[in-house]
C-alpha positions as CSV (number, residue, x, y, z in Angstrom):
1,M,-4.3,-7.9,120.0
2,R,-4.5,-4.0,120.2
3,A,-8.1,-4.1,121.7
4,L,-6.5,-5.9,124.5
5,R,-3.5,-3.5,124.8
6,N,-1.2,-6.5,124.2
7,T,0.7,-5.7,121.0
8,E,3.6,-7.7,119.9
9,R,5.5,-8.4,116.7
10,V,4.7,-12.0,115.3
11,L,5.7,-14.0,112.5
12,K,2.9,-14.0,109.8
13,N,1.3,-17.4,109.5
14,K,-2.1,-19.1,109.2
15,G,-2.6,-18.9,112.9
16,V,-2.0,-15.0,112.9
17,D,-4.4,-14.8,109.9
18,R,-7.1,-16.5,112.0
19,L,-6.4,-14.2,115.1
20,L,-6.5,-11.1,112.8
21,E,-10.0,-12.2,111.3
22,I,-11.4,-12.6,114.9
23,E,-10.0,-9.3,115.8
24,R,-11.7,-7.7,112.8
25,E,-15.0,-9.4,113.5
26,K,-15.0,-8.4,117.3
27,G,-13.4,-5.0,117.0
28,T,-13.3,-3.0,120.5
29,T,-15.3,-5.8,122.1
30,L,-12.6,-8.3,121.6
31,K,-12.1,-10.3,124.9
32,I,-9.0,-12.7,125.6
33,E,-11.6,-15.6,125.7
34,D,-12.2,-14.9,122.1
35,I,-8.6,-15.6,120.9
36,H,-7.6,-18.0,123.7
37,D,-7.3,-21.0,121.2
38,E,-5.2,-18.9,119.0
39,V,-2.7,-17.8,121.7
40,A,-2.7,-20.2,124.3
41,G,0.1,-23.1,124.2
42,V,1.6,-21.9,121.0
43,Y,5.2,-22.1,121.8
44,P,5.1,-26.0,122.5
45,K,3.3,-26.6,119.3
46,I,6.1,-24.7,117.5
47,M,9.1,-25.7,119.1
48,L,8.3,-29.4,119.9
49,E,5.7,-30.4,117.2
50,G,7.0,-28.0,114.6
51,D,3.7,-26.5,113.7
52,M,4.7,-23.2,112.2
53,D,1.1,-22.2,111.8
54,A,-0.1,-22.9,115.3
55,G,-0.8,-19.4,116.1
56,A,0.9,-16.1,117.1
57,W,4.4,-16.3,118.3
58,S,6.7,-13.4,118.9
59,C,9.8,-12.5,116.9
60,G,12.0,-9.6,116.4
61,M,12.6,-7.3,113.6
62,V,15.3,-9.4,112.1
63,V,12.8,-12.1,111.1
64,G,12.2,-9.9,108.1
65,L,15.7,-10.4,107.0
66,I,15.8,-14.2,106.8
67,H,15.2,-15.5,103.4
68,D,16.4,-19.2,103.8
69,V,17.0,-21.7,106.4
70,P,20.5,-23.3,105.6
71,T,22.1,-26.5,106.8
72,V,24.7,-26.0,109.6
73,K,27.4,-26.7,107.1
74,E,25.9,-24.2,104.4
75,L,25.6,-21.4,107.1
76,I,29.3,-21.9,108.4
77,D,30.5,-22.0,104.7
78,R,28.7,-18.8,103.9
79,I,30.0,-17.2,107.1
80,M,33.6,-18.2,106.4
81,A,33.3,-17.2,102.7
82,D,31.8,-13.7,103.8
83,A,34.6,-13.2,106.4
84,E,37.3,-14.0,104.0
85,R,35.9,-11.5,101.4
86,I,35.4,-8.7,104.0
87,I,39.0,-9.3,105.4
88,R,40.5,-9.4,101.9
89,E,38.6,-6.2,100.8
90,R,39.5,-4.2,103.9
91,L,43.1,-5.6,104.2
92,T,43.7,-4.8,100.5
93,G,42.3,-1.2,101.0
94,F,44.3,-0.8,104.2
95,L,47.6,-1.9,102.4
96,D,46.9,0.1,99.4
97,A,46.2,3.3,101.6
98,K,49.3,2.5,103.7
99,G,51.4,2.1,100.7
100,K,50.4,5.5,99.0
101,T,50.9,7.1,102.6
102,S,54.4,5.7,102.9
103,L,55.4,7.0,99.4
104,K,54.2,10.5,100.2
105,V,56.1,10.5,103.6
106,A,59.4,9.0,102.2
């Protein structure tokens, strides 16, 4: 929606593809009326009806880091496993370093 000076980061979907096609066709003559159907009422269609291709909807940069949609159990299990791994790695490194330092000091 650059021609309207209303840019935003959106999730790529079929609705956005339609929007981009309209923008390419209209160019600098684009008016909000030209894309109204692609941008109006999108959030209820997505959030309530689950229509992920309804149109342009805002998202942050982190959307590019999402590669799967796990169940809550899978997500919690993954978080716990990652946390345990990180703690073990850092604690082991800390203890190893502390042990070496203690030996040097003593």
